[in-house]
N, C-alpha and C positions, 0 to 999 in steps of 0.2 A: 538733597539731590540736585536742586537748582545750582548750588555752588559747584558741585562736581561737574555738571554739564558745562558751565561757563569755563571752568579750568580746562576741560577737555577741548573745548572749542578754541581757546586761546593758546593752548599748548598741545599741539598734535602729538599722536602716539610716538612719532619718530623724532620728537624734539623735546629737549629737557630745558629746565629753567635757566641754566647757565648760558643759553643761546640768546637771551634777550638783547644784550648789547650788540651782538652780531646781526640780529634781525633788523635792527634800526639802520644798518648800512645798506640794506637790500630793498629800500622802499621804491627804488626806481624800476623795479621789475615790471615789464609789460605783461598784462594778463593774457594767458593762452587758453582760450575756451574751446572745449571739444564737445560740449553737450549737444550741439546741433548736428554733429556728424552722425547722421542717421545710422549707418552701419560701421562700427569699428570696435576696437579691442577693449578688454577689461582686465584690470590688474589684480593680482593676488600676492600677498606678501608672506615671507617666512616669519616665524615667531620672533618677536623682539627678545633680545638677550637681557638677562638680569645684570644690572649695573649698580655700582656704588654711587653715592651722590656726587662724588668728584669726577665721575666719568662723563665726558661730554658726548652726547648723541649726535652722530653726523650722518645718519641715514636719511635718504630723501623722503620728502613728504608727498603723498599722493594728492594732487589738487583736484583731479576729476576722474571719475570712473563712469563709463557709459557702456551698457550691454544692450544692443538692439537686435531683435530677431524678427524676421519676416517669414511666416509660414505660408507657403503657397501650395494648396492641395497636398498637405502632409509633408512637403519638402521644406525644411527649415534652413534659412540662411541666417547665421548669427555673426554679428560684428562687434568686437570688443575694442574699446579705446581707453587707454590709461595715460594720464599725464602726470609725470613726477617732477618735482622741483628740488634741486640741490641748493639750499639756501646759503651754503658756506663757500668760502673762497677756495678751499681745497677740493680736489676731485674725490668722489666717493662712489661706492658700489651700489647700484640699484638692481633690484630683483623684481622681474615681472613673472608672475606665476598665476596660472588660471586652470580651474578644473573644467575638463571637457568630457562630454559623454563618450563612452568607449566606442559607440557605434559611429561617431562623427569622424569626418576627415577635415583636417586643417587645409584651407585652400589659399591662404596668404598670410604672411607675417612681415611687417615692416617696422623699422625703428627710425625715429627722427631724433637725433641727439645733437644738441647745440645748433639746430637749424639745418643739419646735414642729414640726408636720407641714407639709410642703410637697408637696402632691400634684401629679401631672402630669395633663394632659388631652390626649387625641388629638383633633385637629380636621382637617377637610378642608384640604388644602393649597391656598393661593391659586394660581390659574393664573398661570404665568410670574412667580412671586414667589420671592425667595430664601428659604432656610430661616431659621428663628429662630436667633439667635446662640447660645443656650444649648442647642440641641437637635442631636442627631446622628441623621440618618435612616439609620443603618446603613452609611454610606460609610466607606471605609477612611481611617484617620488616618495620613498619611504620616510623622508624627513619632514613631510608635510604634517602639520599638527593634527589634522583630522581628515579622514576619508569620508566621502559622502555615501550615498545609498548603495554603494557597491558597484555602480555602473559608471563611475567617473574615473578619468585619468588626468594627469597633471602635465601641463605644458609650462616649462620654466626657462627663463632666459636671464642671465646676469650680464650687466653692462656697466662700464665706468662712465659716470656722468661728470663732465668738467665742472669746476667751481662756478657757482652762481649761474647755472644753466638748467635747461629742462631736457627731459627725455619723454618722447611720446611713443607708446607701443600700440601698434595696430594689428589686430589678429582677427581673421575670419575663419569660420568653419561651417560645414554643411552636414546635414543628416536627414534621413527619412524617418519620420516618426512611426513607430510600430503601434498597432492597435492591440491593446490588451484589456480583457474584461470589458469590452464595449467602449473603451475610452482611448483617446490619444493623450499622451502626457509629454509636455515639454518642461525641461528642468534647466534653470539658469543658476549657476553658482554665484553667490554674492558673499565673498569672503575677502575683502580688501585688507584685512589684518590691521586696520586702523580706521578711525572715523574720517569720512571724506566730505569735504565741503559741498561738492556737486556730485551726487550719486544718482544715477538714473538707470532703470531697467525698463525696456519696452518690448512688448510682444504684439505683433500685428498678425492676424489670421485672415487669410483670403482663401475661401473655399468655393468650389464649383457647385456644391449642394448646400442646402439649408443647414445652418448650425442648430442642432437640436438640444445640445447640452454644453454648458460652459461653466467652469468653476475655477476660481483662484484659491488655492489652498493656503493655510497658514504657513509661514516660513518653516522649513523642514531641515533637520540635520540628523546625523547618524544616531545620536543618543536620545534625542527627544523629537521624534518625527512629527509630533502634533504641536510643537511650539508655534505659537501664532504670531510672533513678532511683537506682542504686547506684554511679554514677560509671563504669560500664562500658558498652561499646557492643557487646553481644553479643545478637543477635536471638533467641537460644534461651532467654534468661533469662525468669523468670516475671514476675508483676505487680510494681508498685512496692512498696517496703518499707512496711509498716503496712497493706497492703490486706487486707481481710477479706471473704470471699464466703460467703453463706448462700443455699441454693438447694433448691427442690423441683421438681416436674415443670413447673409453669406460673408459678412465682414465684421471683425471686431478689433479694437485697439485697446491694449491694456498697458498702463504705465504704473511704475512703482518708483517714487522719488522721495524717499525719506530725508528730512533735514537732519542736522547733527544731533539735535535733542532727541528726535525719534529714533535715530540709530543707537544712541546711547542707552535708551530704554530697552532695546532689543539685546544689545551686547556691546559693552564698552570697548572690547578689543577688536571690533570690526568684523567678527565672525558671525554674520547675520544668518547664514544658512543657505537654503535653496528656495528660489522663487519658482513655484510649480503651478502650471496651468494645465487643466484637463478639459477636453472637449470631445464632441462626437458630431457626426453629420448624418443627414437623412440618406437612407439607402435606396438606390434604384432597384426595383423588383426585376429579377431575371438575370440578364447577362452581366450586370454591374455597370460601373462608371468608367467610360473611356474618354480620355482627353487627348487632343492632338494639337501640336504646336511645332513649327519650324522643322517639319520632316520627321518628327519623332512622336511616339504615342506612349501613354501609360494607361494601364487597365487595373482598376481596383475592383476586387471581387470579394464580397462579404455577405453572402445570403443569410437570411434569418428565418425564423419560424419553421425550422426543419426538425424532424424527430431525432432524438439523441441516439447515437450509435453506442451499443454496449461495448465495454472495454475489459480487457484482461491485463491486470497490472500486478507487477511484483515490486515491492519496496525493498531495496537493498540498503541497509543502514549500518554506518560505522559505529561500533561500540567499543572502540579502543579506549585506553586509559585517558587519552587527551580529551575525550568527550565528557568527562566527569564534571558534575556541577551544572552550571547554567545551560550549557549546550545540550546535554542530554535531557534536562528538564523541559526546555523549549521544544526540542524535537518530539518528545512524548506528547506534549500539549498539542502540537500540530497533527501528529498521527491520530490522536483521539478525535480531533475535529474532522479530519479527512474521513475517518472510519464512519462517522455518522452520515457523511454525504455520499457514500457509495450507493449506487442504484441497484434495484433488485436483479437486473439482468447482468450485472458485473460479476467478474471472478477475480480473486486476489490471493496474495500470499506475502509472507515476510521472510527476508533473509537478513541475518545480522552477521557481521564479520569483525574480528579482531585478530588474536592469534589463531582462533579456530572459527569455523563457520557453523552457524546454527540456522536450521530451516524450521519455521513454525509448523507447516503441514507438508512433510516430505513427499515428493513425487507427484504433487497435484496442485491445482488452483481450486479454491473452494468458492461456492456461490455465496451471495449476500443473504444470509438468514439470521434471525435473532440469536440462535445458538452460536453460529460462527462469529458474529459480532462480539458476543459476550466473551468467547474464548480468545479472540484476538486482543481484546482489551486486557485480559489477564497476561497474555504474552508481552504486550507492550509495557505493562506496569512492571513486569519482572526483569526487564532489560537492565543489566548492570555493566557499566564500562570497566574494561580491564584489558591489559596486554597491548600488543602492537597493532599494526594496520596492514592487513592482507587485502589490498585492493583487487589484485588479480583474482584471488580466490573467491571474493564476494561476487565479482562480475561473472565469473565462470559458473558459479553455482546458480545464480539468478537466471542467467541466460539458458542454461541447460533445463532448469525447471520450466521456464516459459516455452522453450522450443519443444520439449517433449509433450507438454500439454497441448500445444497447437497441432502437433503431428497426430496425436491420438484423437483429436476432435476436429479434424480438418474441415469437414462439411458443415458442422454446426456453427463454426466460427468464421464462415466465409465473409460475413459483413460486419465483423467486430474489429475493434482497434486494439492492438497489443502494444504494451510499453513497459519499460523498466524505469523506475525512479531511483536514482543512486545518490546517496548523500555521504560525504566524508568531510572531516575537518583537518586532514593531514596528508602527508606524503606516504608512499608505500615503504614499509619498514620490515615486513615479513613476507616470505615467499618470493615471488618475482618482484623485483624492485626497479628493473630497467624500463623506462617509459616506452621506448619503441616496441619492446616485447609485449608489454601490457596492451598497447594499442593494436598490435597485430593479433594477439589472442582474442581481444574483444571483438574485432571485426569477424574473425573466423567463427566465434561462438554465436554472434547475432545472425549472420548469414542473410541480412536484409529481410528477415522475417518479422521484425518489430523494431521499434525506435527506443533509443536510450537517451534519457534526460538526466543530466548530472547537476548536482548542487554542491558548492563548496562553502564551508563556514569558516570564517576567520582569516588570519593573515598567513598561516603556515600551510597553505594548500598549493599544490602544483596545478594552478589554473590552466596552464597550457596543456597539461595532460588531460584534464577534464574536458576542455574545449575540443580537443581532437577526438576524444572518445565519443562525444555527442555528435559533432559535425559529421564524422564518418559513418554515423549510424542514425541518420535522419532526425536527430534530436537537437536540443539546445542546452546551453550551460547557463547557470545562474549563480551569481556571487552573493554571499551574505556576509557583510563586513563584521569585524569584531565589535562586540557591544551593541549590535543592532537588535531589533525586535525579530529574532530568528523565527519564533513561532508564527508571527503574522506574515513574514515573508515566505515561509514554507507553505503556509496555507494559501497565500496569494498565488504562488507559482503553481500549486496543484489546481487551483481554480481555473488558471489559464488553459491547462491541458486536460482537465478532468471531464470536459463535456465535448467529446468529438461529435461532429455533425456529418462530416463527409470523409471518405478515404479515397486514395488513388485518383486524385484530381489531375486532369490533363487539360491545359488551355492551349488551343490551336487557332491559327490565323491563316488567311489566304496565303498560300505558298509564294505566289508571284507578287505579293504586295509588301511583305516584311522581310527583314533580315536582322541578324544579330539580336534575337530576342533573349531576354534574361530568363532565369529559371521559370519553366512553365509546367513542370511536373512536381506535384506536391503529394507527400504520403498521406497527410491528414489536414483537415481543416477543423479548428476548434472554435466553439462558440465564443463570440466576442473578439475574435482576431480578424485578420484581413490578409488576403493573398494579393500580391502586387506583381504585375508583369509589365515590362517596358521593352520597346524595340524601335528599330529604324524603319521608316517607310521607304521602299525601293521604287515603287511606281507612283510618282507624284501626280501623274495624269489620271490615275484611277481614282474614282470618287467613292468607291465602296470597299469596305473591309469586312470580310466574312469572319465571324468569331464563333468558335464552338468550344463549349466546356462540357467535358464528360467526367463523371464521378460516381461513387457508390455511397449509398446511405444505408440505414438499418434495414430497409425493406427491399430495395431494388437498385439497379443502375439508372442514372439519370443523364439526359443529354439536353443542353441548352444551346440554341443557335440563334444568331441574329446577323443581319447585314447592316453595317454602320456606315453612315455617310461621312466620309473623311472631311469634306469641305464644310459641312454643317457643324461637325464637332470642333473644327479649328476656329470657325467663326464664333461659335458659342464660347469657347475658351478665351479668345481675344476680347470678346464683348464683356464678359464678366470681369476680366482683369482690368479693362479700361474703366468700367463703371465704378470700381472701388479705388481707382488710382493706385494700384498696387506698387507702382514705382519700378525702378530699374531691375530689381531682383527678378521680375517676371521674365526678363529677357533670357530665353533659352532654358527656363527651369525644367522643362520636360526632358530636354537633351541632357542636362546635368544630372537629373534623377536617373536617367538611363545609364549614364557613365558611372554613377555611384553604385547602382545595383550590379552593373557588369563587373566592376572591380571586386565587389563582394563575392560574386559568383566565381571569379577567377581564383580568389584566395581559397574558397571552399573546394574548388575543383582540383587544385594541386594536392590537397590533403587526401582526396579520393583517387588520385591518379594511380594506375597500375604499372606503368612503364616510365622510364626516364624521359622518353620523347614526349609522352603525354604531360608529364610534370613540367618539362621545359616549355611546352606550348602554353599551358595555363600561366606559368610565371611570366612569359614574355607578353602575353595578351594583357594581363593585369597591370604589368609595369608600364606598358605603352599607354594604357588608358589613364593610369595615375599621372603620368607626365602630361598627357593631353589636357586633363582638367586640373592640373597643378595640385593634386591631392597628395598629402603626406600620409602614406600607408606603410604597412610592414615591408613593402618592397622598395620604398623610396626614402631618401634622407633630405633634410633641409640644411642647406649651407647658408650661413648668415655671416656677413662681414661685420666685424665689431670695430668700433672706434678705438683708435690708439691715442692715449692721453699722455702728453709730454710732462716733464718734471714740473713745469710752471703751471700745470693744470689746464692747459689749452689742448685742443684737438690737433693731432698730428696731421700733416698734409698727406693725402694719398699719392701714390706714384703717378696716377693719371692727372691729378691736379698739378703736380710738379712739372709734368711734361706738356701740359695744355698750352696751346698758343692761341692768340686772339684770332677769331675768324674774321674774314673781310666783311665790311658792312653790307647790308642788303642793297640790291640795286635801286629799289624804290624807297627813297628816304625823304620824300617830300614832306611827310607829316610823321613826327615821332613823338610818342608819349613817354616822358622820362619816368624812371622809377623814383618813388619817394626816397629821400636820403636815409630815413630810419628803417628802411626795409632790409630784410635779410638777403644775402646773396643766394640766388637760386642754385640748387644742386640738382645734378642730373641722375636720373634713374632709368637705365636701359632695360626694358623687359623683353625677354627672348621668346620666340615662337616655339612653344613646347611640343606640339605634335610631331615635329621633325625627329629624325634619328637622334638617339641619345648623344652621340658624339658631337652633334651640332650645338649642344647646349654649352654656352660659354659661362665663364665664372662670373658670379655676382659682384666680385670685387672690382669689375671694370666699370661700375655704374656711376661713380661720383666725379663730376667735373664742374668747373665754373663756367658761366655763360660768357659769351664774347663781349656783349655790351649790356648796360642796364637801360635799354630802351627797346621799344617795340614799334614796328612800322604800322601805321594806320592809314586808311583812306577816309574820305568823308561819308561814303555810303554806309548808313547806320540807322539803328532804331534805338533811341535812348530817351531817358526822361519819362514823359507823361503818356504815351510815348510819342516822341517827335521823330519823324522819318526824314532822312536826308539822302538824296541820291546824286552822286556825281556821275555825269554822263560824259565819258571821255571822248566819244565820237563827236559830240556837239560842243564840247568844251563849255558846258554850263552845269549849274547845280540847281536842282529843284528840291522842294521839301513839302511835306504834308503831315497832317495829324491823323491818327486813328483813334476815335473815341469808342473803345471796346468795352465789354462788360467783364467785371471781375469773374474769374473762373473760366473764361474763354481761353482757348489755346489757339494761337495764330500761326499760320504757316508763313515763315519768313523766306525760306529758300527751299526749293525742291528740285533735285536733279536725280531722282531715284533710278530712272531707267538707264542713265549714262554713267555718270561718275559714282552713283550710289549714295549721294549725299543729300540729307534732309535736315533742315533746322526749324525747330518749333519753339515758341515762347508762350509761357503761361502768364496770365494777367492776374494781379491782385488789386484790390480797390483801397481807396482812402478818401475821406471827406475833402471836399474842395476848400481852399482857404476862404476866409471871409471876403465878401465883395466880388468873388469870382463869378463869371457867367456860367461856369460848369457846375453840374450837380455833384460830380465826383471826379477824382483823379484815378488813373490806372497806371500800373508799372509792371515791368517784367520781373516776376519773382523767381522763375525757373526757365532755363533755356537748355534744350537738348539738341545735340548734334549726333545724328545717326549716319554711320558710314558702312554701307552694305557690301562694298567691294574692296579687295578681293574676298573678304569674309566679313561677317557682321561684327561691328563694334559700335559703341556709343559713348558719349560723354554727357553727363547730366550736371548742370551747374546751378548752384544757388549762391546767394551772397555769403554763405557760411562754408560751403564745401564743394569739392569737385569729385565726381565719381567717374572713373575711367574703367571700362569693361571691354577687353578684347581677349576673351578666354580668361586671362589673368586679371582679376578684379581688384581695383585699388580705390580707396576713399581718402582724399587728402584735404586738409583744412585750407581755406582761402587765406588764412592768417599766416601761412608759412610759405617761404619762397622755395619752390621745388620745380625741377623739370623731369619729365618722364618721356622716354622714347620706346615705342614698340616698332614692329616691322613697318607699319603703314601710318602710324600716328606719332606726332610729337606734341607734347603739352608742356607749356612753361607758365608757372604761376609766379607773379611778383606779389609779395605779401600784401594783402589788403588793397591791392591796386588793380591788377588786371590778369587776365588769362589769355594766352595765345595758343591756338590749336592749329596745327599744320597737318594736312591730310595728303598723303602720297607726294609730298614735296611741292605740289602745285596749287593747293587750295589752302588759304589761311584766313582764319577768323580771329577776332579779338573781342573779348568780353570784359567790360569794366565792372568792378565791384563798387557799388555806392553804399556806404555805411553812414549812419547818423549816430553820433554819440548821445545827443539829446534831441531826438526828433520831435518836430511839431506834429500836431494831430494829422496834418495832411501829408506828412512825409513817411515813407516806408523804405527800409533797406531794399535795394533793387539792383538790376543789371542793365548794362548797355551793350548793344551788339553792333560790331563793326566788321565789314568785309575788307580785309587787307589785301588779299590776292585771290582773284577769281579765274585765273588762267586755266585751271583744271576743270572748271564747270562748263557744261556744254551750252550751245546756243538755244537749247530747248528748256533751259532753266526757268523756273517760274517761282511764285511766291510774292509776297508784298514787296520785297526788295529784289529778289532774283529775276523777276520779269524785265527789269530795266538794264541788266548787266550788258546786254548786247543790242540794246534798242537804239535806233536813230531817232532822236527827239529834236525837233526844231523849235526855235523861238520866232514868233511872228507878231505883227501888229494888226489888230482888227479895227476897222473904221467904226465911228459912231460915238455918240455922247455917253460918257461914263462918269458917274458921280462916285468919287472915292468914299465919301462919307456914307452914302447909301449902300454901296457894295461892301463896305468894310465896317459895318456897324457892330461887329463882334470884337473879340479881344485883339484882333489884328489891325484895328484902326490906326491910321497914321496921325490922327488928331487934327486933320485938316479936311475941309470940304472943297475939293478941287474937281472941276469938270474938264475932262479931256476929250479931244476930238478923235483919239485912237487909244487903244489899250492893248497891253501885252497878252499873248496867249501861247500855249505850247501845243505843237502838233505831235500827237502820239498815235501812230498807226493811222486810222481813218477818223480819229477823234480830235476835236479842238477844245482845249481846256483853258479858260481864262485864269490868269495868275496875277499876283502882285509881288512886288519886291519886298523881301524881309531879311532880317538878320537873325542868325541862329548861333547859339553857343554850343560847341561840341567839345569832346575830350575832357569831360568833367569841368567845363567852363574855361579851359586853357586856351581855346581859340574861338574867334568869332568869324563866321562866314556869311556871305550874302547868298541868298537863294531865291528862286521863283516859287512862291507858295500857292498851292492849289487847295481851295477850301472844300467844305461840305464832305468831309471824310474821304477826300481824294476821289470823289465821284468823277467818272470819265477818264481820270488819269490812270487808274488801275483797271485791269481787265475785270469784268464782272462787277460784283459788289462785295461788301464787307463779309457777308455770310459765307461766300465761297472760300474764304480763307480761314474759317473756323474749323478745326479738326477735332476728332473725338478724344484723342489722348496724346500725351507728350511724345510717344514713340510711333505715332501714325506716320507711315511713309507712303500713303496713297498718292496717286497721280493727281495733277491739277484737274479739277472736276470738269472743266470745259475743254479738255484736250491739251495738247502741247502748245507751247508758245510759238507763235508764227511771226515771221518778219517779212 
């Protein structure tokens, strides 16, 4: 086994032995690391083809796969990142393929091929037009070697990778986790189709309420759901090998990072399976959990400890010839189990259909008694598959049976729940076979008197038909894949709907306080599930939201009411998110959740529409929301520009690159930081503002261009290093400097102009031990810098030494190791690989962030960032912060009389090494304060320039307004005003 593992490690799946000589030519490849890119894409591969020994394998090797999910109050953001390397001199085809939950919406896809960015664009789908060839709208790919648990679809993209080059695929998608059987379940597909050197899966859960249950399941796949990742099939084993869980009351972080040897023990072909996390939270008694953020709210309602409502259920079972064998055996097993769990007050019956229809107890539903249970078992046992599939006949018979029973017993069943559970493994072949006719007949037969739940088994099912049948009749549809444990899945589905607790639920809010609420009328509430309603707040000045829930249970009608403080709920939501440092995904998560549910409602609404005008209204509403939030839905399509590779294996120049001309140099060129010679040429990515009319959306192919110059304009005003602050005072033509000895973990306010330009800059400190002989106990550096721009609409940029996250509706995560430029309506971002980042806001504000990396860091060194203000013209005179307060300040240099001992005053690190007594000494006049200073030299721009400055000691006491603690903020996205009012001059 050890020998096999070593061979697999040295000879990746997509590389054969004949490559050894060619690999030796590629040793100069620079490593491209994606693992620290917190949210991005994950690759999946098609099966490798069988080859003879003489065939040379040329397919690319997956160097790194990272799948990172952040779940914020049930709403999950997943980012997949895949890096592929073409080791050969000739161009080759690379395939990125990833399994995505059917309920999820893709929100971004970007390729970086040969250092060039190829963005995607979501556009409205042309009516009755076929999908673009390079785009996958979430439909299943029949060529994939294995389908997962029946609720996964495949995103697939093929691209030509130039010789000796890399391709990086970045994919993000979002979904609202549904509560089933008292648990939320998040599933991550881990099927890279080869062993991967750097494989990481991460799941971070941030909840408003206490997490009461958390479980990481063994790795799961369609055929052996209990496979644990250790080569065993024991359902009692723990999480997969290498799994680490860190948890407190409302937060947990889970990581799965198997090395190659551990992967090989699970599956040598890279088909590891599904990484599954289940959890639940504590429930609020009464009205439920309401969260408010950024003018939107979400309401989670899941009451417990209620009496069970009796049910009337008809099972309509396919007994056609295709059900013979395993399918009918597993179906019978499930029906026997369900039969034992029927409650004494329930009523039930069975209908089977093939060429002919059979009813177990014609004309009635029977109560649950020992004799009826015994006779039902005999009927189930005697079921024998034969003939064709009359779906319409089965549904019509079951509906008539249940409808007649309810009509004859109307009073006695006022508080009961009625439903049909329909199961088939095929398409209609007998009787009515046209899907539209079957759908219409079903709706007419049900007449909104009960709900229809449909189940499809295997690959030969018309799932679209089953989905429409259930959605139009207040039910849901469930898929059971071929070769799955159908008995267990049937039983699990029945468990979800087998215990109704409430019926006819209506959730209402103050009419003058909300608008555009999602579905708020629910036919049933089942034990272990959850009802979710989201909406927009219209009256932001109102501090109260009246909530009323009405419903019926087994005994009576119930009414729950409560007045909720909007301000308190929003503060509580922000506080909890800040406490756990949930990160950038928290930005607008309630609004995106509302958009997600609203699109789902629109898609369901078009199925239930009665007129063409109503259908068109639902279509337009769902399409507009899909474009607003950049969701790939059944109403939108994804357009992706693909790289064109020339005959010599290099990338072809785009038309925009060919036409590009050099822009004039910037006006302020006094200080420029040149790009390193080995850096890649930055490429431009123009992101369009999607909420506008569809016609305004331009083609993604216009996004690539070369920059005008490989330099970036800097000023001296900065916070860099330990951190050392430098301020250039243009009015006084002097430069001053100071140090801030902060605490690791503190977040410092560098610039704040929230009220005027809407710009805020914060920086988070990390610590490191001080070098030997230093007077300091520790060093601190900026590990993360966030730039929030709230006008004209909220956007932010989060920067670490490894990645840059840009979010302005359309969210992107880009590596700092790649040269890229991105333009949106109000922001421009330019990354020079491993060197610096330039951020331009509304064309008048510009910041530059330097990346400081250490190949072999000393104990006192940390990868960190430096912050420079390049252009402050767009910032107002009320700007504050550690740097911002000096932008428009008049600061004078004066001489104060008196004896002054240099050695005494300068006994710290800043000593000049001489003991000189002066009759006067320099000082700075700042507002009404006088600050003694000394002359020092500082190195800035990564040591490329040395400047002279007037240094203020003692943590800048008297130089800055207030004191150090006034500049410490609660979290990276804090945009609160300067605590002591606006800056005054």
